[in-house]
VOGU-3710 file (C-alpha; in Angstrom, 3 decimals, decimal comma):
1> maagetqlya> 0,000/0,000/0,000  1,415/3,384/-1,037  2,248/5,922/1,680  -0,537/8,277/0,601  -3,103/5,482/0,681  -1,842/4,351/4,089  -2,462/7,838/5,476  -5,915/7,956/3,891  -6,793/4,548/5,322  -5,601/5,581/8,775
11> kvsnkhkgrs> -7,626/8,786/8,579  -10,786/6,872/7,681  -10,148/4,140/10,252  -9,926/6,716/13,025  -13,519/7,697/12,243  -14,610/4,183/13,151  -12,715/3,754/16,414  -15,013/2,894/19,276  -17,762/1,572/17,010  -19,029/-1,954/17,477
21> tpslldpllg> -19,502/-2,618/13,744  -16,400/-3,369/11,667  -15,430/-0,981/8,874  -16,771/-1,818/5,411  -13,405/-0,744/4,055  -11,388/-3,534/5,698  -12,736/-6,438/3,579  -12,176/-4,460/0,373  -8,593/-3,681/1,297  -8,146/-7,334/2,158
31> mgfpahtalk> -9,228/-8,226/-1,382  -6,411/-6,065/-2,726  -8,409/-3,037/-3,853  -6,659/0,345/-3,406  -8,130/2,497/-0,659  -9,219/5,361/-2,920  -11,131/3,107/-5,334  -12,624/1,098/-2,451  -13,940/4,298/-0,881  -15,274/5,377/-4,278
41> alaatgrkta> -17,133/2,072/-4,647  -18,644/2,364/-1,165  -19,894/5,886/-1,913  -21,301/4,800/-5,288  -23,288/1,936/-3,717  -24,601/3,748/-0,642  -22,175/2,095/1,813  -24,507/-0,849/2,312  -22,287/-3,928/2,148  -18,716/-4,739/1,198
51> eeasnwlrch> -20,069/-7,304/-1,265  -21,969/-4,658/-3,246  -18,911/-2,445/-3,313  -16,640/-5,278/-4,492  -19,100/-6,174/-7,250  -19,116/-2,519/-8,335  -15,317/-2,534/-8,498  -15,235/-5,706/-10,596  -17,771/-4,250/-13,043  -15,728/-1,028/-13,278
61> rddpslddpi> -12,347/-2,681/-13,794  -12,166/-1,175/-17,322  -13,651/2,183/-16,298  -11,204/4,855/-17,533  -12,400/7,239/-14,785  -11,979/4,770/-11,906  -8,938/6,592/-10,493  -10,329/10,088/-11,056  -10,944/11,938/-7,750  -14,544/12,871/-8,622
71> pqeyalflcp> -16,860/12,751/-5,591  -20,576/12,033/-5,634  -23,165/14,794/-5,316  -25,607/14,497/-2,398  -29,009/15,963/-1,570  -31,522/15,599/1,265  -35,223/15,137/0,566  -38,284/14,869/2,789  -40,326/11,973/1,417  -43,827/10,747/2,276
81> tgsllerlqe> -44,525/7,109/3,127  -47,560/4,911/3,630  -50,962/5,735/2,172  -49,998/9,231/1,003  -47,073/7,817/-0,957  -49,380/5,245/-2,550  -51,771/7,998/-3,634  -48,941/10,073/-5,040  -47,535/7,089/-6,922  -51,015/6,459/-8,308
91> fwreskrqct> -51,108/10,090/-9,458  -47,679/9,675/-11,085  -48,906/6,677/-13,095  -52,255/8,205/-14,080  -50,819/11,599/-15,011  -48,198/9,957/-17,213  -50,798/7,750/-18,862  -53,427/10,422/-19,424  -51,308/13,530/-19,982  -47,949/12,099/-21,090
101> rnrahevfph> -44,636/12,588/-19,352  -43,640/15,890/-17,726  -40,652/17,039/-15,689  -42,137/15,868/-12,378  -41,910/12,250/-13,560  -38,117/12,522/-13,501  -38,036/12,248/-9,682  -40,016/10,431/-6,973  -42,480/12,378/-4,729  -40,457/14,606/-2,402
111> itlcdfftce> -39,895/17,977/-0,759  -36,409/19,300/-1,477  -34,525/20,263/1,697  -31,220/21,359/0,166  -29,419/21,770/-3,134  -27,050/19,074/-4,360  -23,597/19,337/-2,790  -20,344/17,371/-2,933  -18,739/15,282/-0,208  -15,389/13,530/-0,293
121> dhkveclyea> -15,689/9,742/-0,378  -13,932/9,201/2,961  -16,302/11,646/4,730  -19,610/10,143/3,637  -20,180/8,395/6,971  -19,972/11,818/8,615  -22,971/12,873/6,538  -24,952/10,019/8,059  -24,037/11,259/11,517  -25,058/14,792/10,520
131> lkragdrilg> -28,478/13,484/9,447  -28,958/11,622/12,730  -27,965/14,585/14,877  -30,225/17,012/13,009  -33,141/14,575/13,184  -32,687/13,957/16,903  -32,598/17,692/17,631  -35,781/18,516/15,704  -37,736/15,362/16,599  -39,677/16,869/19,497
141> sfpsvvplvl> -41,002/19,763/17,417  -41,551/18,013/14,089  -45,255/18,435/13,114  -47,482/15,386/13,551  -49,265/16,423/10,340  -47,665/18,329/7,475  -50,478/20,357/5,855  -50,322/20,363/2,046  -52,167/23,031/0,052  -52,763/22,457/-3,672
151> hssisylgff> -51,359/25,167/-5,948  -51,859/25,296/-9,714  -50,554/27,487/-12,528  -50,212/27,147/-16,290  -46,955/25,173/-16,025  -46,831/23,967/-12,385  -49,011/21,833/-10,142  -48,084/20,821/-6,617  -48,617/21,047/-2,874  -47,251/23,979/-0,850
161> vndspadvir> -46,211/23,628/2,809  -47,104/26,750/4,759  -47,070/28,299/8,260  -45,266/26,851/11,271  -44,783/23,283/9,890  -42,811/24,791/7,023  -40,672/26,738/9,506  -39,857/23,567/11,460  -38,894/21,687/8,288  -36,665/24,562/7,151
171> efammfatea> -35,071/24,583/10,604  -34,297/20,859/10,235  -32,683/21,526/6,840  -30,597/24,308/8,387  -29,472/21,993/11,233  -28,400/19,336/8,748  -26,428/21,907/6,758  -24,664/23,054/9,916  -23,837/19,520/11,093  -22,629/18,522/7,600
181> svladctvkp> -20,315/21,534/7,555  -18,834/20,669/10,947  -18,599/16,887/10,595  -18,003/16,347/6,871  -16,576/19,711/5,806  -19,392/20,112/3,234  -20,949/23,310/1,992  -24,700/22,672/2,035  -27,263/25,255/0,906  -30,549/24,511/2,720
191> ctkqlhltla> -33,874/25,373/1,138  -35,125/28,738/2,365  -37,846/29,357/-0,240  -41,410/28,043/-0,470  -41,426/24,349/0,445  -43,329/22,328/-2,136  -44,084/18,815/-3,321  -44,259/18,958/-7,122  -46,976/16,943/-8,878  -46,497/18,181/-12,457
201> hkfyphhqrt> -44,125/20,636/-14,088  -43,741/21,933/-17,659  -46,817/20,186/-19,009  -49,037/21,083/-21,943  -51,535/23,804/-20,982  -54,492/21,781/-22,259  -53,625/19,065/-19,721  -53,923/21,403/-16,719  -57,571/20,623/-15,988  -57,064/16,853/-16,098
211> leqlaraihp> -54,011/17,095/-13,828  -55,926/19,231/-11,336  -58,763/16,695/-11,209  -56,305/13,876/-10,594  -54,577/15,925/-7,865  -57,840/16,600/-6,021  -58,293/12,846/-5,582  -55,120/12,587/-3,460  -56,577/14,068/-0,223  -53,257/14,886/1,514
221> ghgcqwtaal> -54,843/15,551/4,930  -54,520/11,931/6,073  -51,716/10,954/8,448  -48,301/10,222/7,028  -44,869/9,361/8,330  -42,266/11,588/6,735  -38,753/10,374/6,079  -35,651/12,444/5,427  -33,671/10,557/2,774  -30,083/11,196/1,682
231> ysrdmrfvhy> -29,408/10,446/-1,997  -26,364/10,738/-4,234  -25,789/10,991/-7,981  -22,840/11,045/-10,385  -22,175/14,735/-10,958  -20,649/14,117/-14,407  -23,980/13,135/-15,965  -26,366/15,725/-14,514  -27,299/17,153/-17,921  -27,192/13,868/-19,842
241> qtlralfqyk> -30,146/11,889/-21,126  -30,718/8,620/-19,247  -31,651/5,454/-21,153  -32,596/2,029/-19,793  -31,668/-1,127/-21,706  -34,648/-3,307/-22,628  -32,773/-6,164/-24,252  -29,422/-7,876/-24,051  -26,868/-6,799/-26,628  -23,503/-8,423/-27,309
251> pqnadeltls> -21,016/-6,111/-29,034  -20,151/-6,867/-32,641  -17,229/-4,440/-32,621  -14,666/-3,326/-30,047  -16,178/0,170/-29,757  -19,667/-1,065/-28,777  -21,173/-1,413/-25,304  -22,416/-4,611/-23,732  -26,049/-4,249/-22,643  -27,999/-6,235/-20,085
261> pgdhifvdpt> -31,705/-5,608/-19,414  -32,029/-2,883/-16,790  -28,659/-1,247/-17,477  -28,697/2,551/-17,391  -26,830/4,468/-20,058  -25,877/8,153/-19,904  -26,092/9,873/-23,300  -24,877/13,380/-24,096  -27,179/14,659/-26,891  -24,535/17,198/-27,980
271> qqeeasegwv> -21,870/14,530/-28,599  -23,528/12,255/-31,152  -21,775/13,343/-34,358  -19,896/10,039/-34,662  -23,037/7,903/-34,236  -24,780/6,650/-37,365  -28,570/6,501/-37,704  -30,182/4,241/-35,107  -27,112/4,310/-32,822  -26,006/6,511/-29,936
281> igisqrtgcr> -22,801/6,940/-27,959  -23,234/6,479/-24,237  -21,558/5,620/-20,958  -22,750/2,596/-18,983  -23,522/3,273/-15,336  -22,849/-0,401/-14,558  -19,335/-0,480/-16,046  -18,305/3,144/-16,609  -17,289/2,256/-20,168  -18,118/4,365/-23,219
291> gflpenyteq> -19,257/3,022/-26,572  -21,881/2,737/-29,275  -25,221/1,039/-28,667  -28,405/0,456/-30,719  -30,937/3,061/-29,605  -33,936/0,799/-30,271  -32,658/-1,564/-27,546  -33,401/1,141/-24,951  -36,157/3,329/-23,546  -36,087/6,691/-21,815
301> asesdtwvkh> -35,526/6,434/-18,057  -36,146/8,928/-15,262  -33,391/11,119/-13,896  -33,654/9,664/-10,384  -33,499/6,030/-11,576  -29,715/6,238/-11,297  -29,616/7,942/-7,901  -28,396/5,967/-4,883  -30,191/6,067/-1,532  -27,793/6,174/1,430
311> rtytfslamd> -29,550/6,681/4,772  -32,964/7,734/6,037  -34,369/9,277/9,209  -38,072/8,695/9,816  -40,040/11,150/11,931  -42,563/9,088/13,899  -44,395/9,887/17,148  -45,209/6,247/17,749  -41,677/5,012/18,362  -38,217/6,187/19,304
321> lisrkdgeas> -36,393/7,315/16,235  -32,906/6,396/15,249  -30,962/6,808/12,068  -31,126/3,503/10,239  -29,569/1,990/7,227  -31,846/1,349/4,299  -32,453/-2,361/3,794  -33,206/-2,360/0,076  -31,557/-5,119/-1,914  -30,645/-2,851/-4,833
331> srrngelhps> -29,078/0,599/-4,715  -30,318/1,454/-8,180  -34,040/1,414/-7,795  -35,985/4,506/-8,706  -35,492/6,106/-5,287  -39,072/5,741/-4,062  -39,449/4,673/-0,444  -41,015/1,242/-0,034  -42,804/0,796/3,320  -44,015/-2,563/4,555
341> qtprdissiq> -46,654/-4,035/2,289  -50,202/-3,262/3,379  -53,489/-3,639/1,518  -53,901/-0,854/-1,018  -56,091/2,006/0,129  -59,348/1,223/-1,667  -60,674/4,745/-1,346  -57,639/6,204/-3,119  -58,080/3,845/-6,043  -61,767/4,619/-6,281
351> alqatiarrs> -61,068/8,327/-6,122  -58,576/8,102/-8,958  -60,881/5,910/-11,015  -63,571/8,534/-10,562  -61,388/11,139/-12,246  -61,620/11,719/-15,949  -59,601/9,269/-18,020  -58,863/10,992/-21,293  -58,258/9,476/-24,652  -56,831/11,455/-27,541
361> vlvvrhgerv> -56,966/11,030/-31,298  -54,136/12,391/-33,443  -55,011/12,510/-37,152  -51,954/12,935/-39,392  -51,670/13,430/-43,120  -49,100/11,243/-44,862  -45,712/12,556/-45,996  -44,785/13,859/-49,441  -45,774/11,360/-52,163  -43,487/10,786/-55,117
371> dqifgkswlq> -46,043/11,790/-57,778  -46,568/15,078/-55,948  -43,059/16,055/-57,108  -42,580/14,149/-60,366  -46,149/14,249/-61,693  -48,452/11,589/-63,068  -45,711/10,161/-65,258  -43,475/9,405/-62,271  -43,668/5,662/-62,864  -42,423/5,973/-66,432
381> qcstpdgkyy> -39,472/8,018/-65,177  -38,265/5,244/-62,883  -39,094/2,116/-64,925  -36,779/0,200/-67,223  -38,154/-1,255/-70,478  -38,433/-4,664/-68,825  -40,531/-3,247/-65,968  -37,865/-2,944/-63,261  -37,466/-0,007/-60,885  -34,480/2,321/-60,814
391> rpdlnfpysl> -33,824/5,613/-59,029  -33,528/8,536/-61,489  -33,467/11,220/-58,744  -32,473/11,189/-55,082  -36,031/12,093/-54,118  -37,262/8,810/-55,550  -37,312/6,123/-52,834  -34,322/3,816/-52,635  -36,491/0,806/-53,504  -40,109/-0,287/-53,845
401> prrsngikdf> -41,819/-3,221/-52,133  -42,718/-6,238/-54,259  -46,266/-6,451/-55,588  -48,021/-9,407/-57,139  -48,791/-7,605/-60,414  -45,448/-5,882/-60,640  -44,482/-2,220/-60,690  -47,559/-1,041/-62,616  -49,715/-1,368/-59,466  -47,856/1,631/-57,985
411> endpplsscg> -49,192/4,013/-60,627  -52,278/4,983/-58,605  -50,863/3,952/-55,235  -47,595/5,932/-55,109  -45,050/5,572/-52,314  -43,479/8,317/-50,240  -40,641/10,259/-51,784  -37,310/10,347/-49,970  -38,325/13,721/-48,535  -41,654/12,192/-47,473
421> ifqsrmagea> -39,764/9,532/-45,534  -37,641/12,258/-43,940  -40,750/14,270/-43,037  -42,342/11,215/-41,402  -39,247/10,506/-39,355  -39,003/14,122/-38,232  -42,605/14,029/-37,080  -42,009/10,765/-35,202  -38,903/12,171/-33,547  -40,842/15,257/-32,438
431> llesgirvts> -43,657/13,096/-31,066  -41,097/11,100/-29,085  -39,626/14,276/-27,609  -43,112/15,546/-26,743  -43,606/12,571/-24,430  -47,023/11,543/-25,751  -48,022/7,900/-25,305  -49,280/6,341/-28,542  -51,316/3,228/-27,734  -52,688/2,207/-31,152
441> vftspalrcv> -52,252/3,056/-34,827  -54,769/2,967/-37,691  -53,959/3,832/-41,298  -55,554/4,189/-44,678  -54,599/1,260/-46,941  -52,729/3,639/-49,287  -49,037/2,723/-49,297  -47,944/6,281/-48,495  -50,049/6,218/-45,317  -48,776/2,820/-44,162
451> qtarhileel> -45,203/3,976/-44,809  -45,752/7,192/-42,843  -47,169/5,223/-39,910  -44,207/2,857/-39,909  -41,602/5,632/-39,927  -43,390/7,471/-37,111  -43,510/4,270/-35,043  -39,832/3,621/-35,689  -38,913/7,036/-34,289  -41,216/6,386/-31,307
461> klerrikirv> -39,402/3,053/-30,721  -42,768/1,305/-31,011  -42,452/-0,446/-34,366  -42,126/-3,849/-32,679  -44,753/-3,329/-29,982  -47,665/-1,776/-31,889  -49,176/-3,377/-34,959  -50,543/-1,120/-37,695  -54,272/-1,672/-38,204  -55,269/-0,975/-41,805
471> epgifewtkw> -58,726/0,601/-42,070  -59,966/1,077/-45,676  -62,834/3,152/-44,287  -60,484/6,150/-43,845  -59,152/5,978/-47,417  -59,258/9,120/-49,587  -62,518/10,361/-51,133  -62,587/8,060/-54,155  -64,002/10,821/-56,366  -60,555/12,409/-56,183
481> esgkatptlm> -58,823/9,220/-57,308  -58,031/8,953/-61,019  -59,781/6,288/-63,064  -63,210/4,773/-62,931  -62,159/2,038/-60,484  -60,622/2,305/-57,040  -56,806/2,005/-57,032  -55,187/-1,378/-56,672  -53,839/-1,237/-53,119  -51,404/-3,594/-51,425
491> tldelkeanf> -52,978/-6,514/-49,600  -52,161/-7,280/-45,965  -50,082/-10,254/-47,102  -48,077/-8,033/-49,450  -47,557/-5,476/-46,693  -46,477/-8,234/-44,312  -44,036/-9,589/-46,891  -42,615/-6,068/-47,256  -41,878/-6,072/-43,480  -44,703/-3,769/-42,450
501> nvsldyrpaf> -45,885/-4,785/-38,969  -49,573/-4,869/-39,892  -52,274/-6,613/-37,889  -53,868/-9,588/-39,603  -56,541/-9,894/-36,887  -58,151/-6,463/-37,142  -61,596/-6,459/-38,790  -62,080/-3,107/-40,509  -65,349/-1,188/-40,626  -65,105/-1,166/-44,422
511> plasllpaes> -63,301/-4,027/-46,188  -61,131/-2,990/-49,114  -63,583/-4,495/-51,619  -66,405/-2,320/-50,292  -64,874/0,966/-51,432  -67,029/2,529/-54,156  -65,401/4,274/-57,131  -66,358/7,940/-57,579  -68,502/7,918/-54,422  -70,561/10,964/-53,492
521> ydeyvercav> -69,431/13,412/-50,843  -72,202/12,245/-48,504  -71,121/8,619/-48,954  -67,514/9,585/-48,211  -68,173/11,525/-44,991  -70,531/8,792/-43,761  -67,856/6,162/-44,414  -65,302/8,164/-42,394  -67,761/8,769/-39,524  -68,586/5,055/-39,251
531> svgqiirtcp> -64,905/4,105/-39,427  -63,842/6,575/-36,721  -66,647/5,315/-34,518  -65,343/1,762/-34,846  -61,772/2,882/-34,186  -62,852/4,513/-30,917  -64,868/1,441/-29,890  -61,896/-0,784/-30,725  -59,788/1,079/-28,140  -62,169/1,493/-25,165
541> gdvgvilivs> -59,531/1,173/-22,446  -56,638/2,850/-24,222  -56,047/5,995/-22,179  -53,490/7,512/-24,497  -53,152/8,649/-28,082  -54,863/6,831/-30,947  -52,802/7,666/-34,040  -54,680/7,816/-37,352  -52,504/8,230/-40,452  -54,555/9,047/-43,510
551> hgsaldsctr> -55,011/11,714/-46,166  -55,384/15,486/-45,895  -59,152/15,101/-46,166  -59,188/12,956/-43,008  -58,145/15,904/-40,841  -61,679/17,176/-41,393  -63,748/14,075/-42,132  -62,318/12,045/-39,225  -62,468/14,796/-36,577  -65,847/16,464/-37,161
561> pllglpprds> -67,781/13,291/-36,190  -65,847/13,214/-32,896  -66,563/16,887/-32,257  -70,271/16,379/-32,956  -70,170/18,740/-35,940  -72,052/18,217/-39,226  -70,091/17,779/-42,471  -68,883/20,926/-44,185  -70,232/22,049/-47,523  -68,361/20,025/-50,179
571> gdfaqlvrki> -66,986/23,205/-51,785  -65,608/24,515/-48,483  -64,239/21,047/-47,756  -62,282/20,962/-51,027  -60,834/24,440/-50,461  -59,766/23,544/-46,921  -58,114/20,234/-47,813  -55,961/21,835/-50,520  -54,212/23,871/-47,826  -53,225/20,909/-45,631
581> pslgmcfcee> -49,459/20,204/-45,875  -47,611/16,920/-45,556  -47,692/15,701/-41,959  -50,434/18,198/-41,090  -52,068/17,225/-37,781  -55,340/17,627/-35,890  -55,537/16,579/-32,227  -58,804/15,723/-30,453  -59,055/15,053/-26,717  -61,933/13,340/-24,942
591> nkeegkwelv> -63,637/15,188/-22,085  -65,734/12,553/-20,324  -66,906/14,978/-17,669  -68,725/17,035/-20,292  -69,421/14,093/-22,574  -67,660/15,483/-25,612  -64,437/15,652/-27,617  -62,444/18,866/-27,988  -60,017/20,066/-30,650  -56,771/21,099/-28,914
601> nppvktlthg> -53,229/22,049/-29,891  -51,270/19,194/-31,526  -48,382/17,855/-29,412  -45,752/18,979/-31,954  -45,209/22,014/-34,140  -45,810/22,125/-37,886  -43,183/21,168/-40,450  -42,467/23,926/-42,975  -39,893/23,851/-45,787  -39,344/25,244/-49,269
611> snsafnwrnw> -39,205/23,597/-52,667  -36,021/22,428/-54,377  -36,267/22,360/-58,158  -34,450/19,971/-60,476  -30,920/20,873/-61,621  -29,195/19,964/-64,874  -25,456/20,434/-64,804  -25,327/20,392/-68,625  -26,847/23,862/-68,640  -23,506/25,111/-67,350
621> lpgs> -21,556/23,859/-70,390  -20,194/26,598/-72,687  -22,563/27,434/-75,490  -25,550/25,744/-73,898
//
């Protein structure tokens, strides 16, 4: 052991003199681990057992930052337990399901007592002592009930703690900061502002009413034991995105990461230039190694999923309180406190079930179609004399799916252009960032609509989980289709063969053969109304977003029946539809309380871009 490490070990050992429990550091040093890395492992695992710390060290044997003197960041939170925690967790689940993810979902229910601060690895045990001393000093005056008052604004929803209970809690935070400064030489900034327990933050304004109704079902006046919990996090990854591995992945190249289900990966969105499409560069929390990984093997995780719980102090009037070690088996759970299992509070479930469960319908026009750019003769431009496809322009798709009657069947069922594919992916990426939860997808049988749906699902990372249900009843007004017969569209078997994840079990409202050529406007709007009605009935329990990918006309014909509005005049309808761009969207939200659907702001912004005309380099030759 080097001289410096010997001094460090002696300094830490002195902290433990006179204690009955042996130091957790001794077994690690006996295994041959250096003192500084052993202390780092203990801090990273919450100083629970030497076994956990040794496992951490073995996993991080190739971690290039293992010897870096980077301490953990710590923070103290006041957390509810028991029935109140159950109600808050129920709110977390329901608000995410009904109103999509918001910033509050990043962390467990809590009241922040201090900002994050650093503590050297060999002084962490002193923080535990600081927590115990502060808790013991404030125990006699800690309020038996912490009154919570609901506060709501356009971007924030939560409970405020007011009056004398708030003063006592702030005094406890101040005591902890003082003790941590004396015992652990830490600079802790206690919370001196309005104490609050956040329920929702940075949500869509049209979700405010639903969130408020869910919050009113919590009833925070019931008794609750409050626990002060000390957590830590890796300060290097505070502003990174956190992903959770869903599947196992074995590297195919030396610069790739090994993934096991449940692994957390830190990803810096600003450092992805080297990653090709579908891949990201990240750092594994389990191993500390950096490398490439397939993004579709992961899902977004919450910020606090990677935090480590160290010690807790529970304020209870029914028993003597002591600082105790947390007995959880894993130090990488989501940070929520888990009290002893008791039967779920039936009244809280009933109260939440009584709130309004909202469904939403997002109607999207398909992306740019190839004939929209290259005209009706597009097929002749990309066909060889023997009927094979080639790509005469980069905006033609790279390839076409196989069809039973060959390439001629595409003439009146054109695919997306390359820009149309790009538009669809951009829309899917924006929907992913918005946090909406798509639960089902229905499309027109037109190839361009099925393609748009697939690319959106791929960006949402849902292409394997959600099957596309093809509904011919939401196909374009056949009067606008060229020819006296309806277009020859791809069958489900052909779509399946072309690797579209379509449902073979869905029974549409209108089979493909039932579409009438050159139907009247009244027949068209009736067909759409019946089809949308079936789509809604098909998804009775899906509290989330029903995605409908169809034609520009569907943004009117598929939403007015939901809104209880009569069809427009056919002339007004035609004028309106001509103005709808590629990937135009209409978003309807169900309001069960008032028994109606409402048209609200779409979850993403519009996509606007200019044209790019063809270019012939020969025009630049001299004399041309």
